[in-house]
C-alpha positions in Angstrom: 61.7 4.6 7.6 62.2 2.3 4.5 62.3 -1.0 4.8 62.7 -3.6 2.4 62.6 -7.5 3.5 63.7 -10.2 0.7 62.0 -13.1 1.8 58.3 -13.3 3.3 57.7 -16.4 5.7 58.0 -16.9 8.8 60.7 -14.6 10.2 60.6 -11.9 7.5 56.7 -11.9 8.0 57.4 -11.8 11.8 60.0 -9.0 11.6 57.3 -7.1 9.1 54.6 -7.3 11.5 56.3 -6.0 14.7 58.0 -3.5 12.6 54.9 -2.1 11.1 53.1 -1.6 14.5 56.5 -0.8 16.8 57.6 2.7 13.7 55.0 5.5 13.0 56.7 6.3 10.1 57.8 3.4 8.5 56.9 2.1 4.4 57.4 -1.9 4.7 58.4 -3.6 1.0 58.4 -6.7 0.3 59.7 -9.6 -2.3 59.7 -12.7 -2.6 60.6 -15.8 -5.2 57.5 -17.4 -4.8 54.4 -14.9 -6.3 51.7 -16.0 -4.2 53.5 -15.6 -0.6 54.0 -11.9 -1.8 50.3 -11.4 -2.6 49.3 -13.2 1.1 52.0 -11.1 2.6 50.6 -7.9 0.7 46.5 -9.6 1.9 47.5 -10.1 5.2 49.1 -6.6 5.0 52.9 -7.8 6.4 54.0 -5.0 3.8 53.0 -2.0 2.4 53.2 -3.1 -1.2 56.0 -5.2 -3.7 59.6 -3.8 -3.5 61.6 -3.1 -6.9 65.5 -3.5 -7.3 64.8 0.5 -7.9 64.1 0.4 -3.5 67.1 -1.0 -2.3 69.4 2.0 -3.1 66.3 4.6 -1.2 65.9 1.8 1.8 67.0 2.4 5.6 66.7 -1.4 6.3 67.0 -4.3 3.8 66.5 -7.8 5.9 67.4 -10.7 4.0 65.2 -13.7 5.0 65.6 -16.3 2.5 67.4 -20.0 2.4 70.7 -19.9 3.4 72.0 -21.1 0.1 70.1 -18.3 -1.7 71.4 -15.7 0.2 74.5 -16.5 -0.7 73.9 -15.5 -4.5 71.7 -12.5 -3.3 73.7 -10.3 -0.7 76.7 -9.3 -3.0 74.3 -8.3 -5.5 72.2 -6.4 -2.5 75.6 -4.5 -1.4 76.0 -4.0 -5.0 72.8 -1.6 -5.4 72.5 0.1 -2.1 74.1 3.8 -1.4 76.4 4.0 2.1 73.3 4.7 4.2 71.5 1.5 3.9 71.9 -1.2 6.9 71.3 -4.8 5.7 71.2 -7.8 7.8 70.4 -12.0 7.3 68.8 -13.9 9.7 70.1 -17.1 8.8 71.1 -20.1 10.5 74.7 -20.5 9.2 76.8 -17.3 9.7 80.2 -18.3 8.1 80.0 -19.4 4.9 78.1 -15.6 4.5 80.8 -13.7 6.9 83.7 -15.2 4.5 81.9 -14.5 1.5 81.0 -10.9 2.0 84.8 -9.8 3.9 86.1 -8.1 0.6 82.8 -6.3 -0.6 83.7 -2.8 -1.1 80.0 -2.3 1.0 80.9 -4.8 4.0 80.4 -2.6 6.4 77.1 -2.0 5.5 76.4 -5.8 6.7 75.1 -7.0 9.4 75.7 -10.7 10.2 73.1 -11.9 12.5 70.9 -15.2 13.6 67.3 -14.2 15.8 67.0 -17.9 17.5 63.3 -17.6 16.9 61.0 -19.3 15.2 58.1 -22.6 15.1 58.3 -25.4 12.5 55.9 -23.6 10.0 56.8 -21.5 7.3 55.1 -18.9 4.6 53.0 -15.9 5.1 51.0 -17.2 7.2 53.1 -18.6 9.7 54.1 -14.9 10.8 53.7 -13.8 14.3 53.8 -11.2 16.1 56.1 -10.7 19.2 57.9 -13.5 17.8 61.5 -12.1 19.1 60.6 -11.5 22.5 63.0 -12.3 24.5 64.7 -14.4 22.4 67.9 -14.4 21.7 69.9 -12.7 18.7 73.4 -13.6 18.0 75.6 -11.5 16.0 78.8 -12.0 14.7 81.6 -9.5 13.5 79.3 -6.5 14.7 83.2 -5.0 14.7 83.1 -4.9 10.4 79.4 -3.0 10.9 80.1 1.2 10.7 79.2 1.8 14.3 76.4 4.3 13.4 74.8 1.2 11.4 75.2 -1.0 14.1 73.3 1.8 16.3 70.3 2.1 13.9 70.1 -2.4 14.7 70.5 -2.0 18.2 67.4 -0.1 18.5 65.2 -1.8 15.8 66.7 -5.6 18.2 65.8 -3.9 21.6 62.1 -2.9 19.8 61.8 -6.8 18.7 62.9 -7.4 22.4 66.1 -9.6 21.1 68.7 -10.4 23.9 72.4 -9.8 22.2 75.3 -12.0 21.9 78.3 -11.7 20.6 80.7 -14.8 18.7 82.6 -15.1 16.0 81.3 -17.1 12.9 83.2 -20.2 13.1 81.8 -20.4 16.9 78.3 -19.7 15.8 78.0 -22.8 13.5 79.9 -25.3 15.8 77.0 -24.4 18.5 74.2 -24.6 16.2 75.1 -27.3 15.1 74.5 -29.1 18.7 71.9 -26.7 19.6 69.2 -26.6 16.6 71.0 -28.9 13.2 71.3 -32.0 15.3 67.8 -31.1 17.1 66.2 -31.0 13.5 67.7 -34.5 12.3 66.7 -36.7 15.3 63.3 -35.0 14.4 63.4 -35.9 11.0 64.5 -39.1 11.3 62.6 -40.4 14.6 59.8 -39.4 12.4 61.0 -41.3 9.2 61.4 -44.2 11.9 57.9 -44.3 12.7 56.3 -43.5 9.3 58.6 -46.9 8.3 55.9 -48.5 10.6 52.4 -46.8 9.7 51.3 -49.1 7.0 51.8 -51.9 9.5 51.2 -50.8 12.5 48.7 -47.6 12.7 48.5 -48.5 16.6 51.7 -46.4 16.6 50.2 -43.2 15.6 46.6 -44.1 17.4 48.7 -44.6 20.8 51.5 -41.3 19.8 50.9 -38.9 22.9 52.1 -35.5 24.0 55.9 -36.6 24.0 56.0 -38.0 20.5 54.5 -35.0 19.0 56.8 -32.7 20.4 60.3 -34.5 19.7 58.7 -34.6 16.2 57.4 -31.1 16.0 60.2 -30.0 13.7 59.8 -32.7 11.4 57.5 -30.8 10.1 60.3 -28.4 9.1 60.7 -26.8 5.2 63.2 -29.2 3.5 63.6 -26.4 1.2 65.1 -24.5 4.1 67.0 -27.2 6.2 68.6 -28.9 3.5 70.6 -25.9 2.5 72.2 -25.2 6.0 72.9 -28.9 6.5 75.1 -28.6 3.4 77.0 -25.3 4.4 77.4 -26.6 8.3 78.3 -29.9 6.7 81.4 -30.6 8.8 80.3 -29.3 12.2 76.6 -31.0 12.2 78.7 -34.5 11.4 80.5 -34.2 14.1 77.4 -33.3 16.0 75.9 -36.6 14.9 78.8 -38.6 15.2 79.0 -37.9 18.7 74.9 -38.3 18.7 75.2 -41.8 17.2 77.7 -43.3 19.9 75.5 -42.0 22.8 72.1 -44.0 21.2 75.0 -47.0 20.4 75.7 -46.9 24.5 72.7 -46.4 25.3 71.5 -49.8 23.3 74.2 -51.5 24.9 72.7 -50.4 28.1 69.8 -52.0 27.6 71.7 -55.2 25.7 73.2 -56.3 28.3 70.4 -55.5 30.8 72.5 -52.9 32.6 69.6 -50.9 33.9 71.4 -49.5 36.6 73.6 -48.0 34.3 70.4 -46.5 32.2 69.0 -45.0 35.3 72.6 -43.4 35.6 72.9 -42.0 32.0 69.2 -40.8 32.6 69.7 -38.9 36.0 72.7 -37.3 34.8 71.1 -36.0 32.3 68.0 -34.4 33.9 70.2 -31.6 34.4 69.2 -30.1 31.3 66.4 -29.1 33.4 68.4 -26.5 35.3 70.5 -25.4 32.0 67.1 -24.5 30.7 64.9 -23.3 33.2 
């Protein structure tokens, strides 16, 4: 099997690690716009060799693991270059723009829109983790538009990776992911900004920061180059989720200002059921 991975960061690199360990007869080729990342991926043995454009036509599988704005540019070019037997899937955090982009492409049946919900706040080839996807959810959009034999190839890989499959239309995906992922990152970035704004005057904030603060701002370590295009592509849903979040923050602030601590307690107690949802 010949696999080409375009984008050798956390997701692409982790997939490369797993694929190399799961298949006996596989050649993993890699491509990255950052030459340093490409050299690191070779050094870390994430890939066997660098990929060229000529490799696309002979590939059994092409994984597009680049920032979502770059994916919109590359995917049509990739589909133009492949054979009828090549499966292409992306791993981006927004699905509606890319599905709309290739809706009428002659090779649409070769493409599968996926979003494996896995990762850390780190980026680059050094962030790759073997077994990253075990037990994680992989959302697949418009699966019926991918030819059946290529669906089977994808499902075999996802099973080996340990991914749970969830099917969803692209619009619903982008709506739901705005709340559980995109909003979380904005909240983390802005909390980090709020505290950094006090740092030069109140170093004690950082001296006293415990595990709660650390876990809450963990996502603020994420790559702005990856997240800015995501917020751009999912702007409508992100703004909607932000408006609702701001209303909740304002309501909580008003309760504090009015010394309504009985309701403060109720707000937190009612929200405690998140423990049951996220067992």
